C-alpha positions, -999 to +999 in steps of 0.1 A: -718-441-633-712-415-659-699-437-685-733-456-686-754-428-689-769-411-721-790-381-725-806-379-762-821-348-776-856-359-795-841-351-830-812-376-824-806-404-847-802-427-819-836-441-801-843-465-775-877-479-762-897-456-742-897-481-715-861-476-712-862-439-712-874-410-691-890-385-714-899-350-706-906-317-723-881-290-718-894-251-717-861-239-726-825-247-740-808-250-709-796-280-685-810-306-665-807-327-633-824-359-630-826-381-598-843-415-590-858-416-557-866-448-535-900-458-523-892-438-487-883-409-507-844-408-503-821-407-532-814-439-552-795-428-581-783-393-596-790-397-631-775-367-646-768-334-638-758-301-657-766-321-688-777-299-717-811-301-732-831-285-761-864-266-757-892-292-763-890-331-759-858-347-744-848-383-733-827-395-705-816-430-702-814-448-667-793-479-665-814-493-636-787-489-613-784-473-577-758-450-567-736-478-556-735-494-591-759-521-581-791-530-604-822-522-584-851-546-577-882-547-602-910-521-594-921-484-602-897-456-592-902-419-590-879-396-609-878-359-604-858-332-624-848-297-625-845-276-657-822-247-653-806-221-677-774-230-689-760-196-681-772-174-653-773-137-661-743-121-645-740-082-642-711-065-629-719-038-603-686-025-584-655-030-566-651-017-534-620-029-525-595-020-539-611+013-549-597+013-583-630+028-599-628+060-577-592+070-584-584+054-619-619+053-638-601+040-672-586+010-651-600-022-644-601-035-607-590-069-619-558-079-637-553-072-676-528-051-692-500-031-675-522-003-664-552-026-652-556-042-618-541-024-587-515-040-564-504-076-554-520-100-533-498-114-509-482-081-492-489-047-482-474-018-499-440-007-483-429+025-498-441+056-518-423+082-538-433+112-558-410+126-587-416+144-618-456+148-613-457+108-608-463+089-577-449+055-573-462+028-549-444-006-545-443-038-529-415-060-524-431-090-543-461-105-552-475-138-565-500-119-588-509-085-596-484-057-595-456-050-571-454-013-584-483+011-595-473+043-612-497+071-609-502+102-630-504+138-618-542+130-615-537+102-591-546+077-619-531+044-625-511+047-657-487+016-653-481-016-631-451-038-633-450-073-618-414-067-599-415-043-570-388-033-544-382-030-508-380+009-507-377+040-533-362+075-529-353+107-554-329+129-557-337+167-568-326+162-601-354+139-611-336+104-607-357+080-590-338+051-572-352+017-559-337-002-532-337-041-528-317-053-498-282-040-504-288-034-541-296+002-554-309+009-590-321+037-611-357+032-623-363+046-660-392+068-656-401+064-694-392+028-700-402+014-667-369-005-664-342-010-637-305-006-640-284-016-612-264+011-600-246+005-567-243-022-539-245-010-505-246-040-484-241-038-448-260-024-418-276+008-437-290+034-414-302+059-439-296+068-477-300+099-497-288+111-532-277+145-545-261+153-580-246+117-590-234+110-554-251+087-529-248+093-490-251+061-471-251+062-434-239+030-418-241+016-382-255-016-369-270+000-336-282+038-346-282+047-304-245+036-301-212+048-319-196+046-343-219+056-372-203+065-403-212+083-436-198+070-469-202+092-502-201+071-534-199+084-567-227+067-584-213+066-621-182+050-612-192+033-579-163+045-562-162+055-523-152+089-523-152+096-488-159+080-453-164+098-420-179+091-386-212+111-378-221+118-346-254+126-324-278+104-345-307+089-324-337+067-329-341+042-356-353+041-392-383+019-384-397+004-418-373+018-442-340+039-442-347+056-476-369+082-462-351+086-429-328+113-445-330+136-472-319+164-493-337+199-493-342+216-526-311+237-521-288+207-513-287+206-477-288+172-459-313+164-431-320+131-408-344+124-381-331+117-349-351+109-320-374+138-311-353+161-335-343+167-371-307+174-377-287+188-405-256+172-417-227+189-430-217+169-459-181+180-458-173+174-421-201+154-411-210+173-383-246+177-371-268+208-361-302+206-345-329+224-371-360+209-353-356+210-315-391+207-305-428+197-316-415+161-321-421+130-300-403+103-324-394+115-360-393+087-382-392+102-419-385+135-434-389+150-468-394+181-484-415+199-510-403+224-539-405+254-516-382+237-490-409+232-464-401+202-443-425+172-436-417+148-407-436+118-398-442+116-359-445+080-349-461+088-314-481+116-325-491+097-355-491+131-375-471+148-402-455+177-389-448+205-413-418+228-407-402+258-422-366+252-436-354+270-402-376+243-380-404+264-371-437+244-368-464+256-395-491+229-395-498+192-390-513+168-412-536+140-401-555+140-370-534+119-348-543+087-327-552+052-343-585+043-358-609+030-335-640+009-340-668+026-351-669+055-377-642+057-402-622+090-400-599+090-430-579+119-414-567+093-390-537+076-407-525+057-375-490+048-387-469+053-418-440+034-433-432+059-461-440+092-470-436+115-502-446+150-512-449+163-548-471+183-570-489+196-538-499+164-522-485+145-495-486+107-496-486+082-468-481+045-469-500+026-441-482-006-433-511-028-422-544-046-436-573-028-419-575-021-447-542-016-469-543+018-480-519+047-493-535+078-478-533+112-499-535+145-485-532+181-500-499+198-487-519+220-465-536+189-446-568+184-466-576+146-469-580+140-506-588+101-508-574+067-498-560+043-523-572+009-510-550-021-518-559-055-530-575-086-507-550-106-488-553-135-512-578-151-534-605-126-531-625-116-501-654-098-487-691-108-478-724-087-487-746-079-458-777-099-466-799-087-438-805-056-456-820-046-487-799-040-518-803-002-515-791-004-481-764-028-476-728-031-470-694-052-482-673-060-456-639-068-461-623-080-424-634-052-400-637-026-429-674-017-435-682-004-472-715+014-477-726+003-510-746+027-535-762+004-562-776+030-584-745+046-589-721+016-586-701+035-559-689+026-524-675+044-493-657+032-462-678+042-433-671+025-404-648+000-389-663-031-371-635-042-350-605-022-340-587-055-327-571-073-354-566-104-334-603-105-330-612-101-365-588-123-381-588-151-357-552-158-372-540-188-354-537-224-364-545-245-396-573-232-420-579-204-397-559-177-418-581-143-420-617-157-417-644-140-434-676-128-416-711-131-426-743-115-412-773-130-397-804-113-378-815-130-349-845-118-328-840-084-341-804-082-336-775-083-363-748-107-357-714-113-376-701-148-375-667-161-387-672-185-419-649-208-438-648-190-471-615-202-478-602-233-493-619-254-469-656-261-457-649-261-420-632-236-397-610-243-366-626-218-347-661-206-347-668-171-334-696-146-329-697-109-328-728-086-321-733-056-338-741-022-322-759-006-349-759+031-335-720+029-326-713+011-358-693-012-341-692-051-330-685-070-295-669-103-296-694-124-277-689-160-281-666-187-297-659-223-297-630-249-309-594-259-298-579-237-273-545-240-295-562-223-325-575-190-306-548-164-301-564-154-269-553-186-252-520-185-263-503-169-235-487-182-203-515-172-180-541-189-198-519-220-204-513-220-166-553-218-158-559-246-183-529-268-170-546-260-134-575-280-143-556-309-154-561-307-190-539-311-219-538-278-238-534-294-272-566-316-267-584-292-248-618-274-263-635-246-253-668-230-253-668-192-246-695-165-243-690-131-230-709-132-199-700-097-185-703-078-218-667-065-219-656-084-253-628-102-238-622-139-233-620-145-196-610-180-184-639-180-159-663-176-188-650-207-204-661-243-205-634-265-209-634-302-223-606-326-230-611-343-265-594-373-279-565-363-302-582-378-331-614-361-326-619-334-350-648-316-333-632-285-334-634-284-373-668-265-374-689-256-407-710-223-410-733-207-385-768-210-396-796-185-392-802-194-357-765-190-351-760-228-346-729-243-357-718-279-360-685-299-364-688-335-373-717-347-351-712-323-323-736-292-326-736-260-306-771-245-303-782-213-285-799-221-253-807-184-245-797-150-253-785-127-226-802-091-223-774-075-241-778-103-270-748-123-259-756-161-271-751-188-246-745-223-262-750-258-253-733-289-269-757-313-285-745-346-301-763-354-335-767-386-351-750-376-382-724-351-393-729-318-410-715-284-416-749-263-424-784-264-411-810-246-433-842-229-423-862-259-439-845-283-412-821-296-438-789-302-429-759-307-454-725-323-450-695-324-471-667-351-480-691-375-464-684-414-475-712-431-493-701-463-478-673-479-464-674-504-492-677-482-520-652-455-508-671-425-527-672-394-510-693-362-517-722-341-503-753-352-486-783-338-471-802-350-437-838-343-424-850-355-392-818-376-386-822-394-418-801-390-448-824-380-480-798-376-507-762-381-516-738-366-545-703-378-552-677-349-554-641-343-549-624-319-526-589-315-543-577-282-536-543-283-553-541-247-567-525-260-598-545-289-605-579-285-620-598-318-630-616-323-662-648-305-672-677-332-673-713-323-670-725-334-634-690-341-622-677-319-592-643-317-586-619-291-567-648-284-545-637-260-517-672-253-497-703-234-494-703-196-508-738-190-495-776-197-495-809-184-507-847-193-512-855-184-549-887-161-548-894-170-584-893-201-603-893-237-590-857-241-574-870-229-538-841-233-511-809-237-524-772-233-516-739-224-537-707-242-537-675-228-550-645-246-566-611-241-577-621-250-613-637-213-615-675-230-614-701-217-586-726-245-586-763-242-575-778-271-551-811-274-541-811-285-504-832-314-514-801-328-534-801-314-568-771-305-586-796-279-602-774-253-621-744-233-621-737-197-618-701-192-631-688-220-655-658-244-652-628-229-668-627-258-691-662-254-702-659-242-741-687-219-734-668-202-704-653-166-707-627-149-685-626-115-671-621-085-694-602-053-691-623-039-719-656-044-699-655-031-662-682-004-660-714-011-640-737-027-661-713-048-681-727-083-688-707-114-678-729-143-687-706-173-691-681-160-666-654-184-652-638-169-618-610-192-625-587-206-600-580-196-562-609-178-556-605-189-518-629-165-502-661-165-529-694-152-512-728-156-524-760-141-510-796-131-513-805-097-497-841-089-483-854-072-514-846-106-534-815-099-555-787-123-556-751-112-557-719-130-555-684-115-547-653-127-568-625-115-589-590-127-583-578-107-551-606-080-551-642-077-539-660-076-570-697-076-566-716-092-595-755-098-597-771-130-607-804-131-625-825-158-642-840-176-611-875-176-628-862-200-654-860-229-630-884-258-635-892-289-616-909-318-634-912-353-622-928-387-632-923-424-627-903-450-644-910-490-642-881-515-640-895-548-654-865-570-656-844-580-683-811-562-696-805-527-686-799-502-713-764-495-720-744-466-734-728-472-767-689-481-760-664-456-768-639-465-794-606-448-798-579-452-826-542-438-823-544-417-853-573-395-867-578-370-894-577-333-883-601-306-899-577-302-927-573-341-934-538-341-915-530-371-891-533-366-854-519-388-830-542-393-797-512-404-778-501-384-749-469-405-738-450-409-769-445-391-799-420-394-830-398-369-846-384-374-879-356-357-900-364-326-916-347-324-949-359-286-956-352-267-924-372-238-938-393-222-913-428-218-934-453-229-911-461-262-930-466-294-915-463-313-946-424-312-945-425-330-909-432-367-920-448-377-884-483-369-874-497-342-853-498-344-817-529-327-799-542-311-769-578-313-774-594-279-776-560-260-777-541-271-805-513-295-821-476-300-824-450-317-847-412-319-842-384-327-863-346-324-865-319-316-890-282-322-891-276-291-869-309-281-852-342-293-833-373-280-851-406-275-835-442-264-848-472-254-829-507-248-843-527-232-814-564-226-820-588-206-794-559-199-771-559-159-775-534-140-794-498-148-791-488-115-774-468-109-744-465-075-722-436-088-701-406-067-689-388-096-671-379-124-698-376-149-670-414-143-664-426-144-697-450-173-685-467-152-663-473-122-686-489-133-717-493-161-742-464-184-752-457-220-762-431-241-748-413-275-749-395-293-720-368-318-728-343-341-713-313-337-734-296-367-715-309-400-725-297-416-693-311-393-670-331-408-639-361-389-632-376-412-606-375-386-581-393-361-603-368-335-599-347-320-626-314-332-634-284-321-658-294-316-693-332-308-684-343-277-702-374-257-713-376-236-742-403-209-741-414-189-772-436-158-771-439-123-790-433-095-767-439-058-781-439-073-815-406-091-814-401-128-814-383-142-786-373-176-770-359-180-734-339-212-723-344-226-689-321-247-671-326-257-636-289-274-635-261-259-653-224-253-647-226-215-656-252-189-666-274-164-651-295-177-622-331-171-612-353-182-585-389-174-574-407-182-543-443-176-528-459-190-495-478-218-515-454-230-539-421-228-522-392-221-542-381-228-578-345-224-587-328-222-619-289-219-625-293-205-661-323-187-677-314-166-707-327-155-741-317-179-772-304-155-791-295-181-823-330-194-820-348-189-856-385-180-848-414-178-874-447-167-859-480-162-877-514-145-860-547-155-877-581-142-865-587-170-840-554-190-842-516-188-846-488-209-855-450-209-842-423-226-859-388-226-842-353-240-852-328-241-822-291-251-827-281-281-807-249-259-797-272-236-779-288-262-757-257-278-748-265-311-766-254-332-791-269-339-825-295-364-823-295-396-840-318-419-852-334-442-825-325-417-798-354-417-771-356-385-748-382-374-719-403-349-736-433-325-732-448-293-753-477-270-741-493-238-744-500-208-723-534-195-732-547-158-729-577-139-730-564-105-742-525-112-747-516-097-713-518-125-686-522-162-688-556-179-681-547-212-686-517-236-692-520-271-709-495-297-717-495-327-740-485-353-714-485-336-681-520-333-674-517-318-638-499-289-654-529-265-658-529-239-632-516-202-637-519-190-599-483-201-586-455-189-602-428-213-588-453-243-593-456-232-628-419-226-633-408-258-615-398-289-637-418-323-630-403-346-656-416-375-642-448-365-658-433-360-693-438-380-720-413-394-746-400-383-781-386-410-803-364-396-833-367-419-864 
């Protein structure tokens, strides 16, 4: 379809007869969507969408074919069009979660340099340590963001690093230690580097350090002897003493580094059940210091005055004792946070405790919300440091309220917004039962988001598939008690195997007693008795065929109805307490959402069995009125090409609205893994776009220099893996979306008044249809400087370079440049002793990298690289690396040029591997710095060049000879500000574009490489 369409500006040199054209005037420079309707008003053809137009007269060519590509009969047809601004106005408002803006005002909430962003996305923080007036918070790993955050004495983030640790602890000489498994390292608090110090593998029970000695308590079961203490000399790594220790009870819970600690005077203490014991480091005999006042002591630490701080797990408080064991005060209110108003004095549980500079820090080990609580040493709550969202963003805006009285909800946490000041406050918790709030079970059901709806004066929350699918396995509804600020779980439907409430022996036995197959049974539940619990007798069960995907539901609509394929659940009545009672209804068509106008939308619908084209479609009164082709590829690392009107990588619906100004009318917004939020009218126009495709040359990235309220972000692309995107229109007609990596960043959207609808007719009278000019391509063209550029992406040539001097001049290479359009070009050569590479990169940001781990330089800034199979006989049919496959990555780190060699298969070297839930594991048997590589880098204003010569001996390969052919690829990692990659592009492997999954980026895929021919 798209290859046979032309959109011509009126000033173009190419003109066709007016009878072959659709002529119209545009009031703005913008984009246009044009459709042709059949005589019955249904969609005949989507002619163009997102096509650029100039203010004034424009022309669109229709090839007289329908959506299936078949010529239409002669006659007069109606065309309609929507003109939209190319870029909507986007203004940053605030980020409630994480609350970086509240504690670190000079730090952006999203990733940037070392001080920007907060923590990582996949895991919660594990450990907190305070030393030398700095506070350190860590995770044991992450795919994005930082696994360690360093705060200054004011509590402001001043540094972050990608590599974290399991736990941390300090000594009173000012040294900070980190623990990863059985490895203990010293953390340099100025250079932020780690030096491995000691191996303490085994069943460690507790650990502490004092004046160059490490005290490690071992014992597989803390409640059963023998437990032994081993004292190590940290410098020499020698065992100095090993003795048995008696009288230790309890367990270390989340970490053993806070279980035992030294006082400032050098006395060693350890928690033991309901007591705190003092350990004689000479004899290892213990004596009771704290005899009463504790129910379950987990962690102990000291301030500089020698006051003892103990976390009591059962009391859920910090108990503060004097050095002789007398209780002085408590910190935290105790108990567990319940649904309703949020009380920051309730911590509930801690996995780590630290005291320094007059403050007490407690790490909360769960996600409701992720946080580290900060108190003064006398017990006053200072603030909570909220962590990143789970993964891919998250949160929804309450659209049942005006913008001046609304909330952002992240899971069960409700953040009250102050739009004028750009601030927020966690005011209440919707549901204290995380099993309710996450519905964490089954495929595509990971931590559903909630959206708000007001029906008959009551506010409801419903689950929404704001993930990487347009459907959800379980549909669920909660009714909101506005006085008590909490919800009640009141209705749900779906497959019983996907709801955690049924995954118990009693429920399974009940369903079996009905002679139903558990794996095939569908349920429909309403909370008839109002207790918020799923009672078997309140459920309706029905067995479905195994191939019936009725359980894959769409979004709840404005009347709390929800549909999956052609099975719809509508509210038949509401009980007096607001509980909805649902009835099943078979529909003549599939849909995932129904709009107030009565139009229903479906995703991934086949156009027809014959043409095998899938896309979005709209129905009204049971009749399909429009269709638009779209793909649903959700591979996090594969982003399709940018082309006006081409919809790829689509996830699902972000939200809906009804424009109160302009001609757009009722619409919805979809999000995709290419960074674009598209605007669709419910009558089937791909009308506009809020954020842009990341390959659109006009798109811009997040900036760590522009994060204050009111910052303009017109042309923003939200990039990849924003799984939980949300869009909504508040009751006072303001429009917002939530995005921002792994945060709940709130942005306002303006420009709706610029949408303009126009229409007309076009007559088909027979004869040949208009045809677009055929595109021609030649293997070699001229670049802007007159040099030869090959368009080949499968074969390149490399010739002998007689003068190996690195001067950045391409003229000494007798072969053409090979290009990645819009990114740069490349040449390769060889000498008697070296391979030589030359990159010339344009518009990819500066050549700058802030990395500290050379194995991860491709994650911490810009770089260029080559991938090469040094073995001409290698077999890559399995798409897995073999011996001889290498990667050479080149970048500039803190002003120094550096090249890194990666070898997945090697007989010796320094191994490295990386794993994530999404990408699995990528392993290398050797990753090292190429010290013998010669590197030249020249940075210009909007471009840079990199030239490298690498000896064959450093690569473990024989000198190349004329006629040799090897598998090969070259690429570039782009960056907006020189701190993290925003895009990767390769000459041959067009699938390698994403920068959101580390093992996938690191992994070799030689099957997709091209070939280099040495001539």
